[in-house]
VOPAGU-2260 file (C-alpha; in pm, 1 decimal, decimal comma):
REM VOPAGU-2260
SITE   aa  ch    i         X         Y         Z
SITE  UNK   A    0   -3498,6     658,0     834,6
SITE  UNK   A    1   -3222,2     491,7     635,4
SITE  UNK   A    2   -3170,0     640,5     292,1
SITE  UNK   A    3   -3216,0     412,4      -6,3
SITE  UNK   A    4   -3052,7     393,8    -346,0
SITE  UNK   A    5   -3149,6     200,7    -653,7
SITE  UNK   A    6   -2966,0     -93,9    -808,0
SITE  UNK   A    7   -2850,8      13,9   -1153,7
SITE  UNK   A    8   -2873,0    -344,6   -1282,9
SITE  UNK   A    9   -3209,6    -454,8   -1147,1
SITE  UNK   A   10   -3385,4    -128,7   -1066,0
SITE  UNK   A   11   -3453,1    -250,9    -712,9
SITE  UNK   A   12   -3405,1     -32,3    -406,8
SITE  UNK   A   13   -3091,5     -79,3    -199,7
SITE  UNK   A   14   -3049,9       2,8     166,3
SITE  UNK   A   15   -2693,1     129,7     218,7
SITE  UNK   A   16   -2750,9     191,6     588,6
SITE  UNK   A   17   -2638,7    -161,0     682,5
SITE  UNK   A   18   -2282,6    -108,4     555,0
SITE  UNK   A   19   -2023,3      19,2     802,9
SITE  UNK   A   20   -1745,6     158,4     580,3
SITE  UNK   A   21   -1375,5     126,5     675,7
SITE  UNK   A   22   -1229,6     400,2     896,2
SITE  UNK   A   23   -1573,4     553,6     949,9
SITE  UNK   A   24   -1818,5     603,6    1234,4
SITE  UNK   A   25   -2136,1     392,7    1217,7
SITE  UNK   A   26   -2328,8     699,7    1104,3
SITE  UNK   A   27   -2129,5     726,1     777,8
SITE  UNK   A   28   -2387,1     572,9     546,4
SITE  UNK   A   29   -2325,7     502,8     181,4
SITE  UNK   A   30   -2607,9     708,6      38,3
SITE  UNK   A   31   -2665,8     954,7    -246,1
SITE  UNK   A   32   -2582,8    1246,3     -16,1
SITE  UNK   A   33   -2268,1    1082,7     123,3
SITE  UNK   A   34   -2015,2     852,4     -38,3
SITE  UNK   A   35   -2085,8     786,2    -409,2
SITE  UNK   A   36   -2196,3     438,6    -507,1
SITE  UNK   A   37   -1991,4     328,6    -807,7
SITE  UNK   A   38   -2124,1      97,1   -1075,3
SITE  UNK   A   39   -1856,5      63,1   -1345,0
SITE  UNK   A   40   -1500,1     139,7   -1442,0
SITE  UNK   A   41   -1305,4     181,6   -1764,5
SITE  UNK   A   42    -931,8     253,8   -1777,8
SITE  UNK   A   43    -870,9     533,0   -1526,0
SITE  UNK   A   44   -1237,5     628,2   -1502,9
SITE  UNK   A   45   -1511,2     526,3   -1259,6
SITE  UNK   A   46   -1883,3     587,1   -1303,3
SITE  UNK   A   47   -2135,7     639,6   -1026,4
SITE  UNK   A   48   -2490,2     511,5   -1026,9
SITE  UNK   A   49   -2606,4     862,6   -1114,3
SITE  UNK   A   50   -2389,0     858,0   -1427,2
SITE  UNK   A   51   -2121,3    1092,2   -1292,5
SITE  UNK   A   52   -1764,3    1006,7   -1396,5
SITE  UNK   A   53   -1462,8    1021,1   -1166,6
SITE  UNK   A   54   -1095,1    1009,6   -1258,0
SITE  UNK   A   55    -940,1     746,8   -1031,4
SITE  UNK   A   56    -642,1     935,2    -892,5
SITE  UNK   A   57    -545,9     663,6    -643,1
SITE  UNK   A   58    -592,3     354,3    -858,2
SITE  UNK   A   59    -861,5     199,3    -640,1
SITE  UNK   A   60    -652,4     235,5    -323,9
SITE  UNK   A   61    -323,3     186,5    -514,9
SITE  UNK   A   62    -428,1    -157,0    -643,8
SITE  UNK   A   63    -547,5     -84,4    -995,7
SITE  UNK   A   64    -234,8    -103,9   -1212,0
SITE  UNK   A   65    -365,6    -227,7   -1548,7
SITE  UNK   A   66    -684,9     -22,0   -1544,8
SITE  UNK   A   67   -1052,1     -82,2   -1483,3
SITE  UNK   A   68   -1261,4    -295,9   -1717,8
SITE  UNK   A   69    -993,0    -535,4   -1844,8
SITE  UNK   A   70   -1204,4    -808,8   -2001,1
SITE  UNK   A   71    -892,4   -1021,6   -2037,0
SITE  UNK   A   72    -876,9   -1059,9   -1658,0
SITE  UNK   A   73   -1251,3   -1117,8   -1635,8
SITE  UNK   A   74   -1220,2   -1399,3   -1889,5
SITE  UNK   A   75    -936,9   -1565,6   -1698,1
SITE  UNK   A   76   -1138,2   -1550,3   -1375,7
SITE  UNK   A   77   -1444,9   -1701,1   -1542,8
SITE  UNK   A   78   -1250,3   -1987,8   -1698,9
SITE  UNK   A   79   -1071,6   -2071,7   -1374,7
SITE  UNK   A   80   -1396,0   -2053,0   -1180,0
SITE  UNK   A   81   -1549,9   -2296,7   -1424,4
SITE  UNK   A   82   -1254,9   -2537,5   -1398,4
SITE  UNK   A   83   -1184,6   -2514,1   -1024,6
SITE  UNK   A   84   -1348,5   -2238,7    -823,4
SITE  UNK   A   85   -1201,8   -2327,9    -484,3
SITE  UNK   A   86   -1039,2   -2600,5    -279,8
SITE  UNK   A   87    -904,5   -2680,6      66,0
SITE  UNK   A   88    -583,0   -2477,4      47,4
SITE  UNK   A   89    -454,9   -2629,7     373,5
SITE  UNK   A   90    -423,3   -2977,8     221,9
SITE  UNK   A   91    -426,5   -2927,5    -156,1
SITE  UNK   A   92    -296,6   -2685,3    -412,1
SITE  UNK   A   93    -386,8   -2575,5    -763,4
SITE  UNK   A   94    -200,8   -2517,8   -1086,7
SITE  UNK   A   95    -249,1   -2138,6   -1073,8
SITE  UNK   A   96    -106,4   -2122,2    -719,8
SITE  UNK   A   97     199,9   -2326,4    -816,8
SITE  UNK   A   98     255,0   -2120,2   -1131,7
SITE  UNK   A   99     216,3   -1789,8    -949,5
SITE  UNK   A  100     458,5   -1893,6    -673,8
SITE  UNK   A  101     716,1   -1987,3    -937,8
SITE  UNK   A  102     659,4   -1656,3   -1116,9
SITE  UNK   A  103     710,3   -1455,0    -798,1
SITE  UNK   A  104    1032,0   -1639,6    -719,2
SITE  UNK   A  105    1147,9   -1570,0   -1074,8
SITE  UNK   A  106    1068,6   -1197,2   -1043,8
SITE  UNK   A  107    1227,2   -1144,0    -701,7
SITE  UNK   A  108    1601,5   -1144,9    -616,7
SITE  UNK   A  109    1813,2   -1457,1    -614,6
SITE  UNK   A  110    1785,5   -1623,1    -276,4
SITE  UNK   A  111    1411,2   -1583,8    -233,1
SITE  UNK   A  112    1284,0   -1938,1    -185,3
SITE  UNK   A  113     921,8   -1977,9     -66,8
SITE  UNK   A  114     586,4   -1805,3    -116,9
SITE  UNK   A  115     300,3   -1805,7     132,6
SITE  UNK   A  116     -30,7   -1681,1      -8,6
SITE  UNK   A  117    -282,6   -1474,2     186,6
SITE  UNK   A  118    -616,1   -1303,8     112,6
SITE  UNK   A  119    -465,7    -953,1     132,8
SITE  UNK   A  120    -191,8    -716,4     241,3
SITE  UNK   A  121    -236,3    -697,0     618,8
SITE  UNK   A  122    -229,4   -1075,6     627,6
SITE  UNK   A  123      89,6   -1084,1     418,8
SITE  UNK   A  124     258,3    -859,3     675,4
SITE  UNK   A  125     128,6   -1087,9     949,9
SITE  UNK   A  126     303,4   -1383,5     785,6
SITE  UNK   A  127     636,0   -1200,6     768,7
SITE  UNK   A  128     614,4   -1095,2    1134,3
SITE  UNK   A  129     535,4   -1444,9    1258,4
SITE  UNK   A  130     808,1   -1605,5    1051,4
SITE  UNK   A  131    1063,7   -1347,9    1165,2
SITE  UNK   A  132     990,6   -1427,5    1529,1
SITE  UNK   A  133     990,0   -1802,4    1455,9
SITE  UNK   A  134    1327,0   -1776,9    1279,0
SITE  UNK   A  135    1490,3   -1631,8    1588,9
SITE  UNK   A  136    1303,8   -1873,1    1815,2
SITE  UNK   A  137    1444,0   -2181,9    1644,7
SITE  UNK   A  138    1792,7   -2029,1    1666,5
SITE  UNK   A  139    1753,1   -1993,9    2042,3
SITE  UNK   A  140    1713,4   -1614,4    2033,4
SITE  UNK   A  141    1376,7   -1624,3    2206,9
SITE  UNK   A  142    1410,4   -1266,8    2330,8
SITE  UNK   A  143    1401,6   -1129,0    1975,5
SITE  UNK   A  144    1036,0   -1031,0    1950,9
SITE  UNK   A  145    1038,3    -658,6    1880,5
SITE  UNK   A  146     992,2    -506,7    1534,9
SITE  UNK   A  147    1116,6    -157,9    1444,3
SITE  UNK   A  148     901,2      46,1    1209,2
SITE  UNK   A  149     932,0     385,2    1040,1
SITE  UNK   A  150     770,2     697,3    1181,1
SITE  UNK   A  151     443,9     763,8     995,8
SITE  UNK   A  152     426,1     409,8     857,2
SITE  UNK   A  153     110,6     208,6     797,4
SITE  UNK   A  154     134,3    -166,9     739,4
SITE  UNK   A  155    -219,8    -293,0     794,5
SITE  UNK   A  156    -499,7    -348,7    1042,0
SITE  UNK   A  157    -458,4    -704,2    1173,0
SITE  UNK   A  158    -317,3    -724,0    1525,4
SITE  UNK   A  159      39,7    -796,9    1422,0
SITE  UNK   A  160      39,7    -536,7    1146,1
SITE  UNK   A  161    -104,2    -278,1    1384,9
SITE  UNK   A  162     207,3    -322,4    1597,2
SITE  UNK   A  163     402,4    -185,8    1300,4
SITE  UNK   A  164     206,5     138,0    1296,0
SITE  UNK   A  165     438,9     437,6    1297,3
SITE  UNK   A  166     167,2     647,2    1461,2
SITE  UNK   A  167      -1,3     696,8    1126,3
SITE  UNK   A  168    -237,1     990,0    1166,5
SITE  UNK   A  169    -563,3     806,8    1094,3
SITE  UNK   A  170    -516,7     493,2    1307,3
SITE  UNK   A  171    -666,2     429,2    1651,0
SITE  UNK   A  172    -432,4     158,8    1773,1
SITE  UNK   A  173    -416,7     301,6    2125,6
SITE  UNK   A  174    -770,2     162,4    2165,9
SITE  UNK   A  175    -698,6    -183,3    2025,5
SITE  UNK   A  176    -343,7    -252,1    2142,3
SITE  UNK   A  177    -322,8     -59,4    2466,4
SITE  UNK   A  178      21,6     -99,2    2622,7
SITE  UNK   A  179      77,7    -453,7    2493,7
SITE  UNK   A  180     272,3    -416,7    2171,7
SITE  UNK   A  181     597,4    -537,2    2020,1
SITE  UNK   A  182     634,0    -263,8    1757,9
SITE  UNK   A  183     888,1      13,3    1818,3
SITE  UNK   A  184     881,3     338,8    1621,4
SITE  UNK   A  185    1201,2     485,6    1478,7
SITE  UNK   A  186    1135,1     854,3    1532,6
SITE  UNK   A  187    1174,7    1109,9    1255,5
SITE  UNK   A  188    1267,1    1327,9    1090,4
SITE  UNK   A  189    1498,3    1139,3     858,0
SITE  UNK   A  190    1850,2    1283,0     856,6
SITE  UNK   A  191    2036,3    1065,4     607,9
SITE  UNK   A  192    2154,7    1188,7     265,7
SITE  UNK   A  193    1921,2    1215,4     -32,6
SITE  UNK   A  194    1594,3    1293,3     143,5
SITE  UNK   A  195    1382,6    1586,1      31,2
SITE  UNK   A  196    1109,7    1770,2     218,0
SITE  UNK   A  197     937,5    1438,9     291,8
SITE  UNK   A  198    1208,3    1366,4     548,8
SITE  UNK   A  199    1000,6    1564,4     799,6
SITE  UNK   A  200     736,3    1288,8     795,0
SITE  UNK   A  201     959,4     981,0     805,5
SITE  UNK   A  202    1266,2     814,7     957,3
SITE  UNK   A  203    1573,2     674,5     787,2
SITE  UNK   A  204    1862,5     440,5     857,9
SITE  UNK   A  205    2031,1     665,2    1119,8
SITE  UNK   A  206    1706,4     684,5    1317,1
SITE  UNK   A  207    1661,3     305,6    1293,3
SITE  UNK   A  208    2018,8     260,8    1417,8
SITE  UNK   A  209    1953,5     481,0    1720,6
SITE  UNK   A  210    1632,0     292,9    1799,5
SITE  UNK   A  211    1800,9     -45,9    1774,2
SITE  UNK   A  212    2081,3      68,2    2004,4
SITE  UNK   A  213    1828,2     198,5    2257,3
SITE  UNK   A  214    1613,2    -114,9    2254,6
SITE  UNK   A  215    1906,5    -357,1    2237,5
SITE  UNK   A  216    1967,0    -549,9    1912,2
SITE  UNK   A  217    1935,0    -876,1    2104,4
SITE  UNK   A  218    1564,3    -791,4    2146,9
SITE  UNK   A  219    1491,9    -700,3    1782,2
SITE  UNK   A  220    1349,3    -961,3    1546,8
SITE  UNK   A  221    1297,0    -746,3    1237,7
SITE  UNK   A  222    1286,3    -407,1    1074,5
SITE  UNK   A  223     987,0    -339,7     848,6
SITE  UNK   A  224     977,2     -64,0     586,8
SITE  UNK   A  225     803,0      48,1     273,3
SITE  UNK   A  226    1109,7     127,4      62,4
SITE  UNK   A  227     951,5     453,1     -60,3
SITE  UNK   A  228     802,1     554,1     275,9
SITE  UNK   A  229     467,4     596,9     102,0
SITE  UNK   A  230     233,2     627,0     399,6
SITE  UNK   A  231     486,0     854,2     572,6
SITE  UNK   A  232     386,8    1159,3     371,8
SITE  UNK   A  233     504,5     995,8      45,9
SITE  UNK   A  234     848,4    1084,4     179,6
SITE  UNK   A  235    1022,8     924,7    -121,2
SITE  UNK   A  236    1307,6     761,5      67,1
SITE  UNK   A  237    1628,9     764,4    -139,6
SITE  UNK   A  238    1743,9     420,1    -263,5
SITE  UNK   A  239    2060,1     438,9     -51,4
SITE  UNK   A  240    1846,7     440,7     263,7
SITE  UNK   A  241    1737,8      81,0     202,4
SITE  UNK   A  242    2101,6     -11,9     136,4
SITE  UNK   A  243    2194,6     134,3     475,4
SITE  UNK   A  244    1905,0     -46,4     645,2
SITE  UNK   A  245    2014,6    -379,6     494,0
SITE  UNK   A  246    2368,2    -322,7     625,9
SITE  UNK   A  247    2233,5    -224,1     968,0
SITE  UNK   A  248    2019,0    -537,8     991,5
SITE  UNK   A  249    2307,3    -762,8     884,3
SITE  UNK   A  250    2537,2    -612,2    1147,5
SITE  UNK   A  251    2292,2    -697,0    1424,7
SITE  UNK   A  252    2141,4   -1025,0    1300,9
SITE  UNK   A  253    1804,7    -858,0    1238,3
SITE  UNK   A  254    1573,0    -959,6     953,7
SITE  UNK   A  255    1456,3    -705,1     696,1
SITE  UNK   A  256    1093,2    -699,7     584,9
SITE  UNK   A  257    1024,0    -484,2     277,8
SITE  UNK   A  258     654,5    -409,9     242,5
SITE  UNK   A  259     577,7    -377,5    -130,5
SITE  UNK   A  260     200,0    -387,7     -95,1
SITE  UNK   A  261     167,3     -35,3    -237,9
SITE  UNK   A  262     495,7      -5,2    -426,5
SITE  UNK   A  263     504,4    -341,7    -603,4
SITE  UNK   A  264     424,9    -436,2    -963,6
SITE  UNK   A  265     560,2    -147,2   -1170,6
SITE  UNK   A  266     425,3     137,1    -957,4
SITE  UNK   A  267     771,6     289,3    -899,3
SITE  UNK   A  268     903,8     241,2   -1252,1
SITE  UNK   A  269    1052,5     -96,5   -1160,6
SITE  UNK   A  270     870,0    -422,4   -1104,9
SITE  UNK   A  271     943,1    -370,2    -731,9
SITE  UNK   A  272    1067,2     -69,3    -533,9
SITE  UNK   A  273    1352,2    -260,0    -366,8
SITE  UNK   A  274    1507,2    -306,9    -711,8
SITE  UNK   A  275    1586,9      65,5    -713,5
SITE  UNK   A  276    1846,8      -4,4    -444,2
SITE  UNK   A  277    1959,9    -354,9    -540,8
SITE  UNK   A  278    1884,8    -485,9    -190,7
SITE  UNK   A  279    1770,6    -841,8    -119,4
SITE  UNK   A  280    1523,0    -843,5     173,0
SITE  UNK   A  281    1449,7   -1139,6     398,9
SITE  UNK   A  282    1077,2   -1098,5     335,6
SITE  UNK   A  283     873,1    -927,2      65,4
SITE  UNK   A  284     503,4    -862,7     113,9
SITE  UNK   A  285     271,6    -817,0    -183,9
SITE  UNK   A  286     -96,7    -748,6    -249,8
SITE  UNK   A  287    -296,8    -475,7    -428,6
SITE  UNK   A  288    -144,1    -457,7    -780,3
SITE  UNK   A  289     -52,9    -826,5    -764,9
SITE  UNK   A  290    -396,9    -877,9    -920,6
SITE  UNK   A  291    -471,2    -509,7    -994,6
SITE  UNK   A  292    -746,6    -551,8    -738,9
SITE  UNK   A  293    -949,1    -782,6    -962,1
SITE  UNK   A  294    -930,9   -1053,5    -694,6
SITE  UNK   A  295    -832,2   -1035,3    -326,4
SITE  UNK   A  296    -483,9   -1182,0    -290,5
SITE  UNK   A  297    -160,6   -1125,6    -101,8
SITE  UNK   A  298     173,1   -1303,0     -82,5
SITE  UNK   A  299     479,4   -1317,0     139,0
SITE  UNK   A  300     803,9   -1419,9     -31,7
SITE  UNK   A  301    1063,2   -1561,5     206,9
SITE  UNK   A  302    1441,3   -1572,4     169,9
SITE  UNK   A  303    1632,2   -1902,4     170,4
SITE  UNK   A  304    1818,9   -1844,3     496,4
SITE  UNK   A  305    1489,9   -1804,4     685,1
SITE  UNK   A  306    1337,4   -2108,6     516,8
SITE  UNK   A  307    1645,2   -2324,3     573,2
SITE  UNK   A  308    1686,5   -2227,9     938,2
SITE  UNK   A  309    1327,3   -2321,0    1018,6
SITE  UNK   A  310    1339,6   -2637,3     805,6
SITE  UNK   A  311    1644,1   -2766,2     996,3
SITE  UNK   A  312    1495,7   -2710,9    1341,2
SITE  UNK   A  313    1312,4   -2956,3    1565,5
SITE  UNK   A  314    1001,0   -3107,7    1409,7
SITE  UNK   A  315     750,4   -2905,1    1614,7
SITE  UNK   A  316     937,6   -2578,0    1562,4
SITE  UNK   A  317     957,9   -2608,2    1186,0
SITE  UNK   A  318     581,6   -2610,7    1140,8
SITE  UNK   A  319     447,3   -2269,4    1041,7
SITE  UNK   A  320     120,4   -2285,3    1234,5
SITE  UNK   A  321     -57,7   -2026,3    1026,6
SITE  UNK   A  322    -289,8   -2008,3     726,2
SITE  UNK   A  323    -600,4   -1850,5     575,9
SITE  UNK   A  324    -898,2   -2020,9     415,2
SITE  UNK   A  325    -866,3   -1800,4     108,3
SITE  UNK   A  326    -486,5   -1801,6      85,3
SITE  UNK   A  327    -380,7   -1924,6    -259,2
SITE  UNK   A  328    -734,7   -1900,9    -398,4
SITE  UNK   A  329    -711,3   -2057,9    -746,1
SITE  UNK   A  330    -915,9   -1786,5    -916,9
SITE  UNK   A  331    -715,5   -1508,5    -751,9
SITE  UNK   A  332    -387,6   -1677,7    -848,7
SITE  UNK   A  333    -499,2   -1721,0   -1209,7
SITE  UNK   A  334    -597,0   -1354,4   -1233,4
SITE  UNK   A  335    -269,0   -1244,0   -1074,3
SITE  UNK   A  336     -69,8   -1443,8   -1329,0
SITE  UNK   A  337    -254,3   -1281,7   -1617,8
SITE  UNK   A  338    -220,5    -940,1   -1457,1
SITE  UNK   A  339     158,9    -979,8   -1439,5
SITE  UNK   A  340     161,0   -1075,6   -1808,4
SITE  UNK   A  341     -22,4    -752,8   -1892,6
SITE  UNK   A  342     219,2    -546,7   -1682,2
SITE  UNK   A  343     513,8    -695,0   -1869,9
SITE  UNK   A  344     362,8    -702,0   -2220,6
SITE  UNK   A  345     252,0    -338,4   -2201,4
SITE  UNK   A  346     579,1    -220,6   -2038,4
SITE  UNK   A  347     384,2     -45,8   -1764,6
SITE  UNK   A  348     694,1      12,2   -1550,9
SITE  UNK   A  349     827,9     236,6   -1827,3
SITE  UNK   A  350     493,0     409,1   -1849,7
SITE  UNK   A  351     491,3     468,2   -1473,4
SITE  UNK   A  352     823,3     651,4   -1496,3
SITE  UNK   A  353     712,9     864,3   -1791,4
SITE  UNK   A  354     365,7     957,1   -1668,6
SITE  UNK   A  355     479,1    1001,8   -1307,9
SITE  UNK   A  356     737,7    1257,9   -1411,7
SITE  UNK   A  357     470,8    1441,4   -1612,9
SITE  UNK   A  358     236,6    1443,7   -1314,2
SITE  UNK   A  359     494,1    1590,5   -1076,9
SITE  UNK   A  360     595,9    1851,7   -1330,5
SITE  UNK   A  361     230,8    1949,9   -1365,3
SITE  UNK   A  362     175,2    1966,8    -990,3
SITE  UNK   A  363     470,5    2202,3    -949,6
SITE  UNK   A  364     278,9    2445,6   -1169,7
SITE  UNK   A  365      38,8    2484,9    -875,4
SITE  UNK   A  366     303,1    2678,0    -683,6
SITE  UNK   A  367     104,6    3000,1    -727,9
SITE  UNK   A  368    -143,7    2868,6    -470,6
SITE  UNK   A  369     -34,9    2972,3    -122,1
SITE  UNK   A  370    -122,7    2628,1      18,0
SITE  UNK   A  371     131,8    2453,3    -208,2
SITE  UNK   A  372     432,7    2304,3     -28,1
SITE  UNK   A  373     588,3    2027,2    -237,7
SITE  UNK   A  374     532,5    1762,9    -504,7
SITE  UNK   A  375     754,1    1454,3    -482,7
SITE  UNK   A  376     757,3    1086,1    -563,8
SITE  UNK   A  377     895,5     806,1    -774,3
SITE  UNK   A  378     733,7     650,1   -1080,0
SITE  UNK   A  379     354,9     663,5   -1062,6
SITE  UNK   A  380     362,9     727,5    -688,5
SITE  UNK   A  381     334,4    1096,7    -606,9
SITE  UNK   A  382     271,3    1306,1    -299,0
SITE  UNK   A  383     132,3    1659,2    -316,9
SITE  UNK   A  384     191,2    1833,1      16,1
SITE  UNK   A  385     -21,0    2132,1     110,7
SITE  UNK   A  386     -33,9    2386,9     396,2
SITE  UNK   A  387     296,0    2484,2     555,6
SITE  UNK   A  388     102,9    2577,8     872,8
SITE  UNK   A  389    -241,1    2560,4    1030,1
SITE  UNK   A  390    -268,3    2937,1    1008,8
SITE  UNK   A  391    -335,6    2917,1     635,6
SITE  UNK   A  392    -643,0    2698,3     682,8
SITE  UNK   A  393    -846,8    3001,9     783,1
SITE  UNK   A  394   -1215,8    2927,9     836,4
SITE  UNK   A  395   -1155,6    2560,6     755,9
SITE  UNK   A  396    -996,2    2514,5    1099,4
SITE  UNK   A  397    -655,4    2351,9    1059,1
SITE  UNK   A  398    -441,9    2204,1     783,4
SITE  UNK   A  399    -574,6    1848,0     819,1
SITE  UNK   A  400    -936,0    1967,3     817,6
SITE  UNK   A  401    -867,8    2185,4     513,5
SITE  UNK   A  402    -720,0    1890,8     323,6
SITE  UNK   A  403   -1024,2    1682,2     416,3
SITE  UNK   A  404   -1243,9    1959,5     278,8
SITE  UNK   A  405   -1037,4    1973,4     -40,7
SITE  UNK   A  406   -1052,4    1595,1     -86,1
SITE  UNK   A  407   -1433,3    1608,4     -77,9
SITE  UNK   A  408   -1435,7    1908,9    -308,9
SITE  UNK   A  409   -1212,6    1726,4    -557,3
SITE  UNK   A  410   -1449,5    1430,1    -546,6
SITE  UNK   A  411   -1735,4    1662,9    -636,4
SITE  UNK   A  412   -1523,1    1795,3    -922,2
SITE  UNK   A  413   -1469,8    1438,7   -1042,8
SITE  UNK   A  414   -1132,3    1333,4    -897,8
SITE  UNK   A  415   -1082,1    1047,4    -651,9
SITE  UNK   A  416    -798,5    1130,8    -410,3
SITE  UNK   A  417    -655,4    1018,9     -76,4
SITE  UNK   A  418    -460,2    1188,0     203,0
SITE  UNK   A  419    -180,9    1016,1     396,0
SITE  UNK   A  420      28,3    1098,8     703,4
SITE  UNK   A  421      26,4    1358,7     850,5
SITE  UNK   A  422    -307,0    1431,5     682,3
SITE  UNK   A  423    -178,7    1710,0     457,8
SITE  UNK   A  424     -22,7    1502,8     178,3
SITE  UNK   A  425    -235,5    1388,4    -113,9
SITE  UNK   A  426    -128,3    1050,3    -250,7
SITE  UNK   A  427    -168,2    1014,5    -626,4
SITE  UNK   A  428    -129,0     665,1    -771,5
SITE  UNK   A  429    -359,4     638,8   -1074,8
SITE  UNK   A  430    -374,2     326,3   -1293,4
SITE  UNK   A  431     -54,5     288,5   -1492,4
SITE  UNK   A  432    -244,9     295,1   -1822,3
SITE  UNK   A  433    -321,8     664,4   -1772,7
SITE  UNK   A  434    -278,6     891,9   -2074,9
SITE  UNK   A  435     -97,2    1224,8   -2078,2
SITE  UNK   A  436    -422,2    1418,1   -2122,0
SITE  UNK   A  437    -561,5    1245,8   -1813,3
SITE  UNK   A  438    -250,1    1338,3   -1614,9
SITE  UNK   A  439    -307,9    1698,7   -1719,9
SITE  UNK   A  440    -670,3    1668,5   -1610,8
SITE  UNK   A  441    -561,3    1570,8   -1257,9
SITE  UNK   A  442    -354,5    1888,4   -1238,9
SITE  UNK   A  443    -644,3    2098,0   -1372,7
SITE  UNK   A  444    -881,5    1957,0   -1112,3
SITE  UNK   A  445    -638,7    2028,2    -829,9
SITE  UNK   A  446    -599,7    2381,2    -961,7
SITE  UNK   A  447    -979,0    2423,6    -961,0
SITE  UNK   A  448   -1014,5    2270,6    -614,6
SITE  UNK   A  449    -744,1    2491,4    -464,2
SITE  UNK   A  450    -905,0    2797,8    -620,6
SITE  UNK   A  451   -1238,1    2706,6    -460,8
SITE  UNK   A  452   -1067,6    2649,6    -128,1
SITE  UNK   A  453    -902,6    2989,6    -137,0
SITE  UNK   A  454   -1239,6    3150,5    -195,6
SITE  UNK   A  455   -1382,5    2958,5     102,8
SITE  UNK   A  456   -1101,9    3050,9     341,6
């Protein structure tokens, strides 16, 4: 029998058994004995239907920058919904969409020229991939269809984005893509200067160069990277790596896609991660903190040389035959605009640098636990790596299984966490409004969880 839960607003019973959660088997029901059902949020805190509070250590999947419960964003959404809730975005536009596009062009480097809106991050990556291939097509380079991605990378779950999977540990793209794929993985570990221990989980410019030489630059349309190598074990790529990748792409006529879906909007201590290196990409992809998750929205910002090349081509070729019903949703655009205002008014990039440094300093105090390996990151984007070997997992099986056990234990202690590639790195990206005492609480909860784990092993 399917378990039931009650609706905290109406008192009615709910049947969670009909929901198939992401990255879960169909038996993973949302019920009181399984995944908590959340009912409210305030700042960095979430509350379950049973009244239990959780510290949101991953910012609602890295999206929540300005904090839960911002009535200012709720008010903007309500007013826009009253004025114009939706429209045919294929044939019309709205004032919020036009204003947001102008704002994004203003915030991004000189030379960025056009914005294409999407409902989310995977779709924003899809736009960049299609336009990269179309750019080469109109230039007569029809063989340029491959895209090189970083080892350990994750760029989304739509079919194009799945091609950019760097064999991320939790994906199952061998099922969906089979042998038909255009993505090529630059193998790690990274060997360039400035990498720390995270280099073991990623690839850098020298590895991309070797991959491009092997595949033939005449076959490569684009390189796609998260500038911080977040999914790749929060490898914290040094800024000079993106500089080297830009130079490599320019030498071979390859376009550079910088995926800022996780790193964008103050998360790294800058408005965008690519600003740490001073590089101008050919494409930027945004989502998540663009609206702090208050509305589903993504965007792809395109450089002038790509726009101009396509615009000057034959009439049929210059049409970008792509679009989403909810791309440029007026309510989502209005909320995103207000969210950016909050980020700037409250200087949350500065806060990300300050609180992120405090978090990493606190995590290094956990070095007395034998599972501790490393704490690294940039701004409010931190990776805590555990288990130097499977041997230390003991009765928990292996290192990945032990980290899964610890993640659930931390949830029971009241901390929401997430593991990334290779399954032994905890990603911490709490809302940027977090206070110092709440940073310290994250460290305390990890200390308690690791102590429990040691007793279990």
